[in-house]
C-alpha positions, -999 to +999 in steps of 0.1 A: +019+128-459+048+120-482+083+119-470+102+151-477+129+153-503+163+154-485+192+174-499+224+154-494+243+187-488+218+197-461+229+199-424+215+167-408+205+188-378+181+208-400+163+179-416+125+181-418+103+152-410+066+146-404+054+158-370+036+125-363+067+104-369+089+128-350+067+128-319+061+090-322+098+082-323+108+105-295+079+094-273+088+058-279+124+065-269+113+082-238+089+053-230+116+027-234+140+046-213+114+049-185+105+013-186+141-001-188+161+024-169+139+039-143+106+023-133+107-015-136+131-037-116+153-064-131+140-099-122+176-111-116+187-088-088+154-071-081+170-036-084+163-005-105+194+012-121+195+039-095+196+014-066+222-007-084+244+023-090+241+034-054+253+001-041+281-001-067+293+034-058+293+024-021+313-007-029+339+015-047+340+037-017+347+005+004+317+011+027+315-025+040+291-036+067+319-038+092+337-006+082+331+030+089+303+053+078+306+080+052+286+112+046+255+105+024+263+136+004+296+120-007+278+088-016+250+105-036+276+128-052+298+100-064+268+081-077+256+111-096+291+121-110+302+086-120+271+065-128+237+082-125+236+117-141+204+128-124+195+150-095+213+143-063+181+148-043+165+119-062+195+097-056+196+105-019+158+098-016+164+064-032+193+057-009+173+068+021+145+044+012+170+015+011+178+024+048+142+025+061+133-007+079+096+003+078+098+005+040+124-022+030+120-057+044+158-063+044+175-029+044+204-026+020+219+006+035+229+010+071+220+046+079+233+067+108+212+098+115+176+108+106+165+087+076+128+095+081+102+076+101+069+058+098+050+091+105+060+103+071+087+128+081+114+133+055+150+123+061+175+149+072+196+166+045+224+144+030+251+165+047+238+155+081+235+117+076+260+089+071+257+055+056+274+022+048+262-011+032+245-039+051+253-076+050+223-080+027+238-055+002+271-073+003+254-105-006+240-089-037+275-078-047+293-110-039+312-123-069+314-090-087+352-093-090+349-128-105+334-119-139+300-130-126+281-104-147+287-082-177+299-046-173+291-017-196+305+018-200+290+045-177+272+075-192+304+093-203+326+063-210+352+070-183+343+040-161+324+008-162+293-003-142+277-037-138+247-044-160+232-065-131+244-075-097+252-112-089+226-114-062+230-144-038+192-143-029+160-135-047+160-098-038+131-089-061+106-108-040+125-103-007+124-065-007+097-060-034+095-031-058+071-003-070+072+019-100+052+036-127+064+036-162+048+046-195+017+025-200+026+000-173+034-002-136+047-026-110+039-032-074+056-062-058+052-069-020+082-080+001+085-116+013+104-137+038+138-147+025+137-181+043+104-190+026+117-178-008+148-199-006+127-230+005+106-224-027+138-221-048+151-254-033+118-271-042+119-257-077+155-270-081+144-304-070+111-304-090+116-280-120+080-287-132+064-278-098+030-262-100+024-226-088+001-238-061+027-261-047+051-232-042+025-216-019+033-244+006+066-225+010+056-189+003+021-185+018+020-148+011+039-115+015+059-106+046+057-069+052+083-050+072+056-034+093+040-067+102+002-067+102-023-095+095-032-107+061-069-116+059-071-124+022-085-159+015-058-184+005-075-191-029-073-154-038-036-152-029-030-183-050-047-168-079-027-136-076+006-155-075-005-176-104-014-147-127+010-120-114-019-097-106-043-094-077-049-077-044-043-086-007-062-074+023-039-063+051-051-053+086-035-038+116-026-060+145-044-051+177-052-064+212-075-056+241-059-043+273-079-048+305-078-016+326-097-031+356-133-026+368-147-037+335-130-010+315-107-017+286-089-001+256-077-013+222-039-011+215-028-013+179+008-026+177+013-030+140-001-009+111-005-019+075+024-015+050+030+020+036+005+037+059+018+068+075+010+067+112+004+104+117-022+105+089-038+074+103-042+090+137-056+122+120-081+101+101-094+083+132-095+117+151-116+131+122-140+101+125-144+109+162-149+147+156-175+142+128-193+116+150-191+090+122-178+066+148-200+073+179-187+043+198-151+056+199-142+082+224-105+090+219-073+080+200-038+085+214-004+079+198+019+065+226+045+051+201+082+051+209+104+027+191+074+004+186+039+012+174+014+018+201-019+034+191-045+035+220-082+035+211-106+043+239-143+032+235-171+055+246-186+028+268-173-004+283-204-021+269-191-017+233-180-049+216-142-046+206-148-066+174-176-042+163-154-012+171-124-026+151-146-037+122-160-001+120-124+012+120-113-013+094-141-001+072-135+036+076-098+041+080-064+027+068-062+002+096-072-021+067-058-016+032-057-035+000-022-040-014-024-043-052+000-069-065+014-065-100+045-084-107+056-066-139+094-070-142+122-070-168+124-108-170+158-108-189+168-072-182+152-060-214+116-074-218+088-063-194+065-091-185+039-098-158+052-129-142+039-155-119+057-165-087+072-195-104+084-175-133+102-149-111+119-177-090+129-195-122+144-164-136+165-159-105+176-196-104+186-195-141+206-163-134+223-180-104+234-208-127+248-183-152+267-166-124+280-199-111+293-209-146+309-175-151+325-175-117+338-211-122+352-202-156+369-172-142+383-192-113+396-218-138+414-191-158+430-178-126+441-213-117+456-219-151+475-187-148+487-196-114+497-231-125+517-216-153+535-194-128+540-223-104+555-244-131+581-217-138+589-213-101+594-250-097+617-250-127+637-223-111+640-242-078+651-274-097+677-254-116+685-228-091+722-224-099+716-220-136+689-195-130+711-175-107+739-175-133+716-162-160+702-134-138+737-125-126+756-125-158+732-122-187+724-088-202+688-098-209+679-124-182+643-125-192+650-135-228+677-159-217+653-176-193+628-180-221+656-194-246+671-218-221+662-255-226+653-267-192+644-302-203+615-323-192+632-341-162+623-322-131+633-350-108+653-340-078+663-361-048+673-347-015+679-359+020+646-347+031+623-361+004+621-375-030+595-363-054+588-360-091+573-328-103+562-329-140+544-296-145+519-293-174+530-276-205+509-265-235+534-274-262+552-308-260+582-294-279+586-263-259+613-266-232+618-229-224+599-207-200+570-185-210+571-148-206+548-150-176+570-176-160+602-157-167+586-125-152+576-144-121+611-158-116+626-124-120+602-109-094+609-136-069+624-125-036+657-139-023+641-149+009+619-173-011+650-194-021+646-219+007+636-255+008+603-249+026+591-225-001+598-250-028+577-276-009+549-251-005+548-244-042+544-281-050+516-284-024+499-253-038+502-267-074+487-300-063+458-283-046+451-261-076+452-291-099+426-308-077+404-277-076+407-274-114+395-309-118+365-302-096+357-271-117+359-290-149+334-315-135+312-287-124+311-270-158+304-303-175+276-316-152+244-296-148+234-318-118+265-308-100+258-271-108+224-273-092+238-291-062+263-262-057+235-237-061+215-256-035+244-255-010+249-217-016+212-210-011+211-230+021+241-211+034+223-178+026+192-190+044+212-200+075+229-166+075+197-145+071+170-164+090+178-178+125+207-156+135+197-125+116+176-096+129+141-096+113+148-130+098+116-144+113+082-139+096+066-105+107+032-107+090+007-132+102-024-147+086-060-148+099-095-153+086-116-121+085-151-126+097-172-104+075-187-077+096-224-075+096-242-041+094-247-033+130-276-009+137-267+024+152-286+018+184-265-013+190-233+008+190-246+038+209-254+038+246-291+046+250-295+079+268-324+103+270-321+137+253-343+166+244-341+178+208-345+215+204-347+233+170-354+270+166-373+290+139-340+298+122-330+262+121-304+259+149-306+225+164-292+209+196-297+180+220-300+186+257-291+159+281-321+142+297-358+147+293-364+183+304-397+200+309-409+209+274-425+242+288-392+253+303-379+286+289-348+281+268-322+305+255-320+313+218-301+338+196-315+373+193-345+374+171-349+336+172-375+315+190-383+278+195-401+258+168-396+221+175-389+206+210-395+170+219-381+141+239-359+115+222-331+090+228-295+089+215-303+058+195-332+076+176-330+087+140-346+121+132-364+129+100-363+164+085-389+172+058-380+202+036-403+224+015-384+210-015-400+176-010-368+159+003-364+139+035-331+142+054-319+119+082-300+129+114-287+108+143-297+120+177-264+109+190-246+132+165-264+164+174-244+191+192-247+194+229-272+217+247-246+239+264-247+265+236-271+275+210-264+244+188-255+244+152-273+253+120-292+222+107-282+232+071-245+224+080-255+188+088-276+181+057-276+196+022-309+215+027-309+244+002-311+280+016-343+286-003-360+255+012-377+257+046-380+231+073-416+217+071-413+192+099-388+175+123-397+143+141-385+109+154-384+081+128-409+053+136-398+021+119-428+005+101-449+037+102-465+056+074-466+093+065-491+116+047-472+141+026-489+169+006-479+200-013-493+235-013-511+227-046-532+201-027-515+170-041-503+142-019-500+105-010-491+080+017-454+069+019-439+042+042-417+058+067-389+033+061-387+044+025-379+080+033-348+073+055-317+088+037-282+074+039-264+106+027-264+143+034-281+149+001-313+133+015-340+115-005-365+131-029-400+119-020-426+145-029-421+160-064-427+198-065-420+223-092-423+261-099-440+279-069-454+247-054-439+237-021-442+208+003-466+218+030-477+188+051-460+157+067-483+140+091-481+105+107-509+082+095-532+072+123-568+060+118-589+055+087-598+090+075-581+121+062-591+157+069-579+185+047-583+223+051-574+249+025-564+285+027-600+293+019-610+277+053-629+249+036-626+215+052-629+181+035-630+147+051-626+115+031-615+079+037-578+071+039-581+042+014-587+067-013-551+078-012-524+057-030-493+045-012-462+055-031-424+057-026-420+089-046-441+111-069-465+140-072-494+122-057-531+127-063-554+157-057-566+159-021-589+189-023-601+212-051-594+250-049-605+280-070-582+303-051-552+296-028-540+262-019-537+236+008-532+248+044-530+216+065-540+179+064-542+152+091-554+117+096-577+104+123-602+077+133-636+087+119-655+070+148-636+091+174-641+124+157-618+152+144-599+172+170-582+206+168-570+232+193-590+264+197-575+298+201-575+293+239-553+261+235-581+237+245-587+206+225-620+204+207-634+173+191-661+173+164-678+139+160-707+150+137-688+152+104-714+143+079-715+178+066-678+177+057-675+141+045-671+138+007-651+123-021-614+130-025-606+160-047-640+178-039-641+214-026-654+207+009-674+230+033-665+259+055-648+249+087-668+243+119-673+272+143-643+276+166-618+262+141-584+279+145-578+311+124-544+298+113-562+269+095-542+242+112-554+211+130-525+211+155 
């Protein structure tokens, strides 16, 4: 699309432009604003603009760490009105986060009141809470009055704000950062400040140090909530080397002995950024849904410290197995994704390694040192100029008094007067020579600054002791100035000064500082093996009862199977058998799918049970064909109403999900009809036409899934039942009176698979079923 012709007399607000260009430019502007001014932290001070402005506003309000508190509403209001023109709720949330010791490794705001908790509760409203800065925040602001950093106009040009804070320590890594920008994100974990400073000192001493060497000083993150890092050291090294990776973090736990062989697990530290209340809810859900059958109860006994109590179902449970199950199924173990994407120079986003982030901080500290030293030298030069004038006044006190007393314009007279170069003065007390430095060799008068200082001098200063103090001050400043000149000229001296400053910071914020020690520990995670269910569940006898309508329950103990049981109105028993809590139950549906249940997870026998369809995804139109105990290593004969079937290994039909596993393929009006355990060497099939066919088992294929092969040929109807037996022992069935009858002479019914068969023997059940 060609660019439109622009009329020079047209209002610039009404100019037309291609939609693609307009959207692209505006979205790019938005993206850059989000990246630079909202989501990504600055590598130099580790802060985002909102946090930097909050701390600067608190400094202007003089909320020092030793001073009084001020309402949070006032702080967020001043920040919003002067520096950050966004919602006060967003500003207050950011400030509250800086006060949460479970979120920030080294809090920058000292909060008084409800600033939220680890359960996920929100802070109280800003009008109810108060705050001030911490010592850590003051260390970030130290040097702000000494031209250490650049300032820029605020959003409306009334005031100025710092572009970046001087930052006496590597706050980016000490407190971490998280944010989502446009097309990029950052997620940096917190670290121990003592370890970071040790790494900085090593980097100063060895500028070309390898990334892996720095891991000797910074072995990994140090989260404010503690926990145990179980990530292998080589993975952590790779993450710090590339700036991307993930770190496994587990809760810290211990076993408490309750006596008499009983025990409980107590969790004392939970992973970073995990809400305790949701963690407890998740564990309770695992107990309720019986996904963790070896856990009996969870209790939150936390006060100021974390204390989650986990009670096992049996004292025979292995604590390690219990915790590995919890690590796998709950947030007692998380993966922290590390992505060190930062504004490396305040402008350019870059994914940095550990070494690059520390190098950016050290280079910034050097710039701050040079700027502060230059600023101090300027202050010294100004003071030396004033001191020179004051010393001149003391050496020529009578003449100065005459000028001030009688001259109409004493300031101009002081500047015109030729005071000469000889400032020698001898007294009874001491003899000294005071040649002050002057910029111009020919200039003998006082400068405007010196004249103004003399005029502002108090009469009480006109004493001999004051004159000596001025000379001593001048000499001290001259010595300090010489030291600053050496510092600015010698890079080695600069790095020595930075080293001393970092060591002073480490001393302040490690041994004598609360939370200065490392909170997160390291351990090797033994990979948990898949433990069979029976190893986690105490073996107990149960009686499984399933009704005609599909309500299932497990009654404690092995009861009499002929005992009369209660069912819902219109319902009656269908399946009832003895089992154990460690057994797996297989359900075969008329849709040809097998479903798996755990006997330990069945509802108790006090009520009527629960619908089996709520436990597995058995469609409403499908019926339950069979329900039985899984026999590892066994085989099953499955067949459809159309007379097709095959043999399937029982281990292949066990399903791992609620959806089950499709084994026998059926379609249209055909349904799964038979599921019988394979026992013996022959197969007997009876159709709805009451014809019986017997053939050898080896004529059936063994498959994992499919339609199968034809078992019996029908002109009308379909398959009614099928079973397997040992041919030499004969075929058995129950007669109408319930007695077992065995037919050993089967030559009349023996034939080839897929033949029609012969009419059933006399006395065969009218329902055409073998059992």
